[in-house]
Every structure is written in C-alpha cells, then in structure tokens.
C-alpha positions as CSV (number, residue, x, y, z in Angstrom):
1,M,-50.4,18.0,-33.1
2,N,-51.8,20.1,-30.2
3,A,-52.8,23.8,-30.1
4,F,-52.0,26.6,-27.7
5,Y,-54.6,29.3,-27.0
6,A,-54.2,32.4,-24.8
7,Q,-55.9,35.6,-23.8
8,S,-54.1,38.9,-23.7
9,G,-54.5,42.4,-22.5
10,G,-57.7,43.9,-21.0
11,V,-60.6,41.3,-21.1
12,T,-64.1,41.9,-22.5
13,A,-67.6,40.7,-22.2
14,V,-67.2,38.4,-25.2
15,I,-63.5,37.2,-25.3
16,N,-64.6,33.9,-23.9
17,A,-67.0,33.5,-26.8
18,S,-63.9,33.5,-29.0
19,A,-62.3,30.9,-26.7
20,C,-65.5,28.8,-27.1
21,G,-65.2,29.1,-30.9
22,V,-61.5,28.0,-30.8
23,I,-62.1,25.0,-28.5
24,E,-65.3,23.8,-30.0
25,T,-63.9,24.0,-33.6
26,A,-60.8,22.2,-32.5
27,R,-62.8,19.4,-30.9
28,K,-64.6,18.9,-34.2
29,N,-61.2,18.3,-35.9
30,K,-59.7,15.8,-33.5
31,N,-58.0,14.0,-36.4
32,K,-55.9,17.2,-36.9
33,I,-55.8,18.8,-33.5
34,G,-55.2,16.7,-30.4
35,K,-55.6,18.9,-27.4
36,V,-56.0,22.6,-26.9
37,Y,-53.8,23.9,-24.1
38,A,-54.8,27.3,-22.7
39,G,-52.0,29.5,-21.3
40,R,-52.7,30.4,-17.7
41,N,-52.5,34.2,-17.7
42,G,-51.8,34.6,-21.4
43,I,-48.3,34.2,-23.0
44,I,-46.9,33.9,-19.4
45,G,-48.5,30.5,-19.3
46,A,-46.5,29.4,-22.3
47,L,-43.2,30.7,-20.9
48,T,-43.7,29.2,-17.5
49,E,-45.2,26.0,-18.9
50,D,-48.4,26.6,-17.0
51,L,-50.8,25.0,-19.5
52,I,-54.4,24.4,-18.8
53,D,-55.6,21.2,-20.4
54,T,-59.0,22.2,-21.8
55,S,-59.8,18.5,-22.7
56,K,-60.6,18.2,-18.9
57,E,-63.5,20.6,-19.3
58,S,-67.0,19.3,-20.2
59,A,-68.7,20.2,-23.5
60,A,-71.3,22.1,-21.4
61,S,-68.6,24.2,-19.6
62,I,-67.0,25.1,-22.9
63,A,-70.3,26.0,-24.4
64,A,-71.1,28.2,-21.3
65,L,-68.0,30.3,-22.1
66,R,-70.0,31.9,-24.8
67,H,-72.1,33.7,-22.2
68,T,-69.4,34.2,-19.5
69,P,-67.5,37.5,-19.3
70,S,-63.8,38.2,-18.5
71,G,-60.9,35.9,-19.3
72,A,-61.7,32.4,-18.3
73,F,-58.0,31.3,-18.5
74,G,-56.5,34.5,-17.1
75,S,-55.0,37.3,-19.2
76,C,-51.8,39.4,-18.9
77,R,-50.1,42.5,-20.1
78,F,-46.8,41.1,-21.3
79,K,-45.1,42.0,-24.5
80,L,-42.4,39.9,-26.0
81,K,-39.3,41.8,-26.9
82,S,-37.6,41.2,-30.3
83,L,-35.6,38.1,-30.9
84,E,-32.4,40.2,-30.8
85,Q,-33.3,41.7,-27.4
86,N,-34.4,38.5,-25.6
87,R,-33.6,35.3,-27.5
88,R,-34.1,33.2,-24.3
89,E,-37.9,33.8,-24.3
90,Y,-38.2,32.5,-27.8
91,E,-36.0,29.5,-27.1
92,R,-38.2,28.8,-24.1
93,L,-41.4,29.0,-26.2
94,I,-39.9,26.4,-28.6
95,E,-38.9,24.2,-25.7
96,V,-42.5,24.3,-24.3
97,F,-44.1,23.8,-27.7
98,K,-41.8,20.8,-28.5
99,A,-42.4,19.3,-25.1
100,H,-46.2,19.4,-25.6
101,N,-46.3,18.8,-29.3
102,I,-47.8,22.2,-30.0
103,G,-48.0,23.3,-33.7
104,Y,-50.8,25.8,-33.5
105,F,-50.8,29.1,-31.7
106,F,-53.9,31.2,-31.2
107,Y,-53.5,34.5,-29.5
108,N,-56.6,36.5,-28.5
109,G,-56.0,40.2,-28.0
110,G,-55.5,43.7,-29.4
111,G,-52.7,45.6,-31.1
112,D,-49.8,44.7,-28.8
113,S,-51.0,41.1,-28.8
114,A,-50.9,41.1,-32.5
115,D,-47.3,42.1,-32.3
116,T,-46.6,39.1,-30.0
117,C,-48.4,36.8,-32.3
118,L,-46.5,38.1,-35.3
119,K,-43.2,37.4,-33.5
120,V,-44.3,33.9,-32.6
121,S,-45.4,33.3,-36.3
122,Q,-41.8,34.1,-37.4
123,L,-40.3,31.2,-35.3
124,S,-40.6,28.9,-38.2
125,E,-38.2,31.1,-40.2
126,T,-36.0,32.5,-37.5
127,M,-35.6,29.4,-35.3
128,D,-36.7,26.6,-37.6
129,Y,-39.7,25.5,-35.6
130,P,-42.9,24.7,-37.5
131,I,-45.8,26.8,-36.0
132,K,-49.0,28.2,-37.4
133,A,-49.8,31.4,-35.4
134,I,-53.2,33.1,-35.8
135,H,-54.2,36.3,-34.0
136,I,-57.8,36.5,-32.9
137,P,-59.0,40.1,-32.7
138,K,-60.2,41.5,-29.4
139,T,-60.3,45.0,-28.0
140,V,-62.9,47.2,-26.6
141,D,-61.0,50.2,-28.0
142,N,-62.0,49.1,-31.5
143,D,-58.6,50.4,-32.8
144,L,-57.3,47.4,-34.8
145,P,-56.9,48.2,-38.5
146,I,-58.4,46.4,-41.5
147,T,-61.2,44.7,-39.6
148,D,-64.5,46.6,-39.7
149,N,-64.7,46.3,-35.9
150,C,-63.2,44.4,-33.0
151,P,-65.1,41.8,-30.9
152,G,-65.6,43.3,-27.5
153,F,-66.4,46.8,-28.8
154,G,-70.0,46.2,-29.7
155,S,-70.9,45.2,-26.2
156,V,-69.0,48.1,-24.6
157,A,-70.7,50.5,-27.0
158,K,-74.1,49.1,-26.1
159,Y,-73.4,49.4,-22.4
160,I,-72.1,53.0,-22.7
161,A,-75.0,54.0,-24.9
162,I,-77.6,52.6,-22.5
163,S,-75.9,53.8,-19.4
164,T,-75.5,57.3,-20.8
165,Q,-79.2,57.4,-21.8
166,E,-80.4,56.1,-18.4
167,A,-78.2,58.5,-16.4
168,S,-79.3,61.4,-18.6
169,F,-82.9,60.6,-17.8
170,D,-82.0,60.7,-14.1
171,V,-80.2,64.0,-14.3
172,A,-83.1,65.5,-16.4
173,S,-85.6,64.6,-13.6
174,M,-83.5,66.3,-10.9
175,A,-82.1,69.3,-12.8
176,K,-84.5,71.9,-11.6
177,T,-83.2,71.9,-8.1
178,S,-80.1,69.7,-8.1
179,T,-77.6,68.2,-10.5
180,K,-77.2,70.1,-13.8
181,V,-74.4,68.1,-15.5
182,F,-73.6,64.4,-15.5
183,I,-70.1,63.3,-16.7
184,I,-69.2,59.7,-17.6
185,E,-65.6,58.8,-18.4
186,V,-65.0,55.9,-20.8
187,M,-62.0,54.0,-22.0
188,G,-60.0,55.0,-25.1
189,R,-56.5,56.2,-25.0
190,H,-56.0,57.4,-28.5
191,A,-59.2,56.4,-30.3
192,G,-62.6,57.7,-29.4
193,W,-64.8,54.8,-30.5
194,I,-66.2,54.1,-27.1
195,A,-66.9,57.8,-26.4
196,A,-68.7,58.0,-29.8
197,A,-71.0,55.3,-28.6
198,G,-72.3,57.6,-25.9
199,G,-73.8,59.7,-28.8
200,L,-76.2,56.8,-29.5
201,A,-77.9,57.7,-26.2
202,S,-79.6,60.6,-27.9
203,T,-82.3,59.3,-30.3
204,R,-85.0,60.8,-32.5
205,D,-87.6,59.7,-30.0
206,N,-85.6,60.8,-26.9
207,P,-83.1,63.6,-27.8
208,I,-80.5,64.3,-25.1
209,P,-78.1,67.3,-24.8
210,I,-74.8,65.4,-25.0
211,L,-71.2,66.7,-25.4
212,I,-68.6,64.1,-26.4
213,L,-64.9,64.7,-25.7
214,F,-62.8,62.7,-28.2
215,P,-59.0,61.9,-28.0
216,E,-58.9,62.9,-31.7
217,V,-59.9,66.5,-30.9
218,E,-57.7,68.8,-28.9
219,F,-59.4,70.0,-25.7
220,D,-60.3,73.6,-25.7
221,Q,-61.4,74.5,-22.1
222,K,-62.9,77.9,-23.0
223,K,-64.9,76.6,-25.9
224,F,-66.1,73.5,-24.0
225,L,-67.3,75.4,-20.9
226,A,-69.2,77.8,-23.2
227,R,-71.0,74.8,-24.8
228,V,-71.8,73.4,-21.4
229,D,-73.2,76.7,-20.2
230,A,-75.3,77.1,-23.3
231,M,-76.7,73.6,-23.1
232,V,-77.7,73.9,-19.5
233,K,-79.4,77.3,-20.1
234,K,-81.3,75.8,-23.1
235,H,-82.2,72.4,-21.7
236,G,-81.8,72.7,-18.0
237,Y,-79.0,70.0,-18.0
238,C,-76.5,68.2,-20.1
239,T,-74.4,65.1,-20.2
240,V,-70.7,64.9,-21.0
241,V,-69.1,61.7,-22.3
242,V,-65.3,62.0,-21.9
243,S,-62.7,59.6,-23.2
244,E,-59.8,58.9,-20.8
245,G,-57.5,59.9,-23.6
246,V,-58.6,63.5,-24.0
247,H,-55.6,65.8,-24.2
248,W,-54.6,69.4,-24.1
249,P,-53.2,71.1,-27.3
250,D,-49.6,70.3,-26.1
251,G,-50.4,66.6,-26.1
252,R,-50.7,66.1,-22.3
253,F,-53.5,63.9,-21.2
254,L,-56.1,65.5,-18.9
255,A,-55.9,62.2,-17.0
256,D,-52.2,61.5,-17.1
257,T,-51.2,59.9,-13.7
258,G,-47.5,59.8,-14.7
259,L,-47.5,56.0,-14.5
260,K,-47.0,53.4,-17.2
261,D,-48.6,50.0,-17.8
262,A,-46.8,46.8,-18.7
263,F,-47.0,47.7,-22.4
264,G,-45.4,51.1,-21.8
265,H,-48.6,53.1,-22.3
266,A,-49.5,56.0,-20.0
267,Q,-51.7,54.9,-17.2
268,L,-54.8,57.0,-17.4
269,G,-57.8,57.6,-15.2
270,G,-59.3,60.7,-13.8
271,A,-60.4,62.8,-16.8
272,A,-64.0,62.9,-15.4
273,T,-62.8,64.5,-12.2
274,V,-60.8,67.2,-14.1
275,I,-63.9,68.0,-16.2
276,A,-66.1,68.0,-13.1
277,G,-63.7,70.3,-11.3
278,M,-63.6,72.9,-14.0
279,I,-67.4,72.9,-14.5
280,Q,-67.8,73.5,-10.8
281,A,-65.1,76.1,-10.5
282,E,-65.8,78.1,-13.7
283,L,-69.6,77.7,-14.1
284,G,-70.7,76.9,-10.5
285,L,-72.9,74.1,-11.8
286,K,-73.6,71.1,-9.6
287,N,-72.5,67.9,-11.3
288,H,-71.9,64.2,-10.8
289,W,-69.4,62.1,-12.5
290,A,-68.8,58.4,-12.9
291,V,-66.0,56.3,-14.4
292,A,-67.3,53.2,-16.3
293,D,-63.9,51.5,-16.0
294,Y,-64.2,47.7,-15.7
295,L,-68.0,47.9,-15.6
296,Q,-68.1,48.8,-19.3
297,R,-66.0,45.8,-20.5
298,A,-67.4,43.2,-18.1
299,A,-71.1,43.8,-18.7
300,R,-72.0,40.5,-20.3
301,H,-75.6,40.9,-19.0
302,I,-76.3,43.5,-21.7
303,A,-73.9,42.3,-24.4
304,S,-74.7,42.9,-28.0
305,R,-75.8,39.7,-29.8
306,T,-74.0,40.9,-32.9
307,D,-70.8,41.2,-30.9
308,V,-71.1,37.8,-29.4
309,N,-71.7,36.2,-32.8
310,M,-68.7,38.0,-34.2
311,A,-66.4,37.0,-31.3
312,Y,-67.4,33.3,-31.7
313,A,-66.9,33.5,-35.5
314,M,-63.4,34.9,-35.1
315,G,-62.3,32.0,-32.8
316,K,-63.8,29.5,-35.2
317,A,-62.2,31.1,-38.2
318,A,-58.8,31.1,-36.5
319,V,-58.8,27.4,-36.2
320,Q,-60.1,26.9,-39.7
321,F,-57.3,29.2,-41.1
322,A,-54.6,27.3,-39.2
323,L,-55.9,23.9,-40.5
324,K,-55.7,25.3,-44.1
325,G,-52.0,26.1,-43.5
326,H,-52.3,29.8,-42.9
327,N,-49.7,31.5,-40.7
328,S,-49.3,35.1,-39.4
329,V,-52.8,36.2,-40.2
330,M,-55.9,37.5,-38.3
331,P,-59.5,36.8,-39.1
332,T,-61.4,40.0,-39.7
333,V,-65.0,41.3,-39.8
334,D,-65.7,42.5,-43.4
335,R,-68.9,44.7,-43.6
336,L,-70.9,44.1,-46.7
337,S,-73.9,46.4,-46.0
338,N,-75.5,48.5,-43.3
339,K,-79.2,48.1,-44.1
340,P,-79.7,45.2,-43.8
341,F,-76.5,44.7,-41.8
342,K,-74.4,42.0,-43.4
343,W,-70.8,40.9,-42.8
344,K,-68.5,38.0,-43.6
345,V,-65.2,36.7,-42.2
346,G,-62.1,38.0,-44.0
347,M,-58.4,37.7,-43.4
348,A,-55.6,40.2,-42.8
349,P,-51.8,39.7,-42.7
350,L,-50.4,40.3,-39.2
351,N,-47.6,42.6,-40.4
352,K,-50.3,45.0,-41.5
353,V,-52.1,44.8,-38.1
354,A,-49.5,44.8,-35.4
355,N,-48.7,48.1,-33.8
356,V,-51.2,50.0,-36.0
357,E,-54.0,52.0,-34.4
358,K,-57.3,52.9,-36.2
359,M,-58.6,56.2,-35.1
360,M,-62.1,57.8,-35.6
361,P,-62.4,59.1,-39.2
362,D,-62.9,62.9,-39.4
363,N,-66.2,62.4,-41.0
364,F,-67.5,60.5,-38.0
365,I,-67.1,63.6,-35.7
366,T,-69.3,66.7,-36.1
367,K,-67.6,69.9,-37.3
368,D,-67.9,71.4,-33.8
369,G,-65.9,68.4,-32.4
370,Y,-68.5,67.5,-29.8
371,G,-70.8,64.9,-31.5
372,I,-71.2,62.1,-33.9
373,T,-72.3,62.4,-37.5
374,Q,-75.0,60.3,-39.2
375,K,-72.3,58.3,-40.9
376,C,-70.8,57.4,-37.5
377,R,-74.3,56.5,-36.3
378,N,-74.8,54.2,-39.3
379,Y,-71.6,52.5,-38.5
380,L,-72.2,52.1,-34.8
381,E,-75.9,51.1,-34.6
382,P,-75.6,47.6,-36.2
383,L,-72.9,46.7,-33.8
384,I,-75.0,47.1,-30.7
385,K,-78.1,45.5,-32.0
386,G,-79.6,42.3,-30.5
387,E,-79.6,41.0,-27.0
388,D,-77.9,37.8,-25.9
389,Y,-78.8,37.4,-22.2
390,P,-77.0,34.8,-20.1
391,P,-79.1,32.2,-18.3
392,Y,-80.1,33.4,-14.8
393,K,-80.5,31.5,-11.5
394,D,-81.9,33.1,-8.3
395,G,-81.8,36.5,-10.0
396,M,-78.1,36.3,-10.9
397,P,-76.4,35.4,-14.2
398,K,-75.2,31.8,-14.3
399,Y,-71.6,32.2,-15.4
400,V,-69.0,29.4,-15.6
401,R,-65.6,28.9,-14.1
402,M,-63.1,26.4,-15.6
403,K,-61.7,23.6,-13.6
404,A,-58.4,24.9,-15.1
405,I,-56.5,21.6,-14.5
406,A,-52.8,22.1,-15.5
407,A,-51.0,19.7,-17.8
408,P,-48.1,18.0,-16.1
409,K,-44.9,20.0,-16.5
410,K,-42.0,18.4,-18.4
411,L,-39.3,21.1,-18.2
412,P,-37.3,23.0,-15.6
413,A,-38.7,26.2,-14.2
414,F,-38.3,29.4,-16.1
415,K,-37.8,32.8,-14.6
416,L,-39.5,35.7,-16.4
C-alpha cells in the first residue's frame, strides 16, 4: 500500500520539516508503506494525477528538507466542495488512489486543509474506499484549535520579534531629527498571534515603546493616535505592530482590498499604509512602514529550533498514527509545562479541528488593548527559543530542490 502526501495553503519556514518526517518515517516502514507520492501543488496533484515519486529522491535530499523553507512539492489554495456539490472530484480521487494503490493520505495545512482532509477521510464510508487520512498541522496564523501551537508559527514569531526589535533600535537612533514612528504589518486575518509576537521585542534589558493592533480588538482611531502621540512625546519614538486583520467597529478591515482568495477569504494587505497615513495626517509625525508579507513565513535562516522539531514530529506522528489504523485525526502539540518547557504529541479528531479558528484569549491582551500580558509572554517565549541554522555555502544558505520526478500517469486527463 502506498501513501499520498501534499502541502496546502500558505507555506512556512518549516513545512518541509514535516514532509521530511513523513517520508523518513515511511521509509523506515517499507514493509507497510511502499512509496510516498507527493501531490504536485497540493490536492490538485491528486486530482490531475500529477504525483511526484519521492522514492527517486536521495536520503540526503529528503534529510535536507528539514532545513529548507517553502513547499518543496508545491502548494495550493484549493478547497474541495462537499460530496453533494461536486461528486466528480471525489470519484476522481478514488480513481487516482486505486490506480496507484494509495491507502494513506497525509495533508499538511491549516484550517481549510483540515476540512479537505476530513472530507477525504470520509471516503471509506461514503464511497466504500479504504483510506487512512491524517491531517498534519501547519499554519503561521497559529489558529488551529486543540493543539497548543501550530508548526510554522514559532519561526514566524521569532522573525517578527527580532525584526521588530532591530527596526526599533534603528528608529530610536534617528528619532531626534528624522523618523518618529515605525510601522510593521504582519499576517493574521482574524487571530493576532503573529502581532502578539512583536511584543516580545521589548524585553526587561531593552524596553521598547510598542503598540500592537490586534484583530481581536476593534480599532479606535482617536484612542490609538492619542497613544502614539503620548509615546513619542515620552520616548522620542514608538513602534507599531499592526495585524493585517485589524478592523473598524463596523467589522470592515482597514486593509480590505475588496478581493477574495481561493478559499473565499478577504484578500488583505495595506493596513500599514492606512496607519501610516493617519499618523502623518493627524499628528504630522514622520514615519516609515514595512509589510513583512512572505519574508516572515519564508525566513528559514532564523527559524526556531523548537518549531523545527515540532514540525518534524508532527509529520512522523502522522505516519505512525496511520499505521496504527487511525483515520480522520490530527497530531497535536500538547504542552506539559512552561519552565522547563515540555511537550508531547497528542491526537485530535478532525471534526473538532476543521473550520474552527483559535483566537487570542482575552487574558493574553493587556486591558488597554495595545500590548501582551505576562501570561501571553509565558506562552510565546518557549516557541521561539533555540536556533537551527541551515548549512551555508559561499555566504548563502544551502537549500535543496527536489528532482520532482512524476510517476507515470495511468488515467485520462481530468479538468478542474
């Protein structure tokens, strides 16, 4: 029996570490899993029978996935409709799985991907095809329920915390005669976990005047500008970390472009420019802004060792769960303690994970709505600890690219 693995949604600095965990663990169980086929560009690869034969990759190349960012096999934003809405897609999946003797399905992604995996897991009941479907958690947004955190988040949090601190040092050095406010926009449509990580930039040894704008807190322009003005007058400068999902009291996003992505979510981007414009117009303060965008999720060079280890462990556990006969589940990170930080691998049913978002708890945000509490800091700090630098050659990271040799097709073409 063979296995199918695919990556879905926005990629991360450590999603390939999960792929490494899946493939290496499968190779150690050759008596139970023959080949691991990777879908080229996610679930689309399954539908179009574009399957990458990972057995053609060397052990060294697979091991190098652990320190290589992005999605080595290609990802996608493609959500399967329900069986009632589009039966032909499910029939096609079964055709492809049968043609290539696939009995294990590993899908590496976030909430929408969990929904896809849940639907595939139900094929054994709805269409009488034996399949073990395991979802592997991945999302920089850190908004999957049940699991303590999501692989990919710790490294983004580390990048944002460090970048915010370094940029703040820069602004502080120039504030007397130049820039007074630095604004950094981070990802996070509904959950402010990444924005919260910016709060880690201010430490006991190096306190920094930081204002954080969370999606969980309605934006109050008058109150916000008053805080910026007060901070600049007191410290000479300040830094603003703004989540892309910050919204007005009526629910409109500051950064709503009016466009939708493939999952039907609002296409965001531009909150930093809105904030910068109002600071300039209302306070007359010179400012600079930056959008972390892909940089934050691709920064493998400064990945969190904790995050890398968790990502690999989730991929490994997914295979182990499937071999034990589990279906429609997701491996989770279960936190045991903060000091010292200890965790173990747990398990969650997919019907409790799919289409559920985990927001920032109220007690993680300070009462004024612009900072993180000590409880939040205690949660975040262990996730960014440890460095796991990739190997370097001639001053550049030595990342790997797959040969990505496709398995021979056995079926007629399929139009999406």
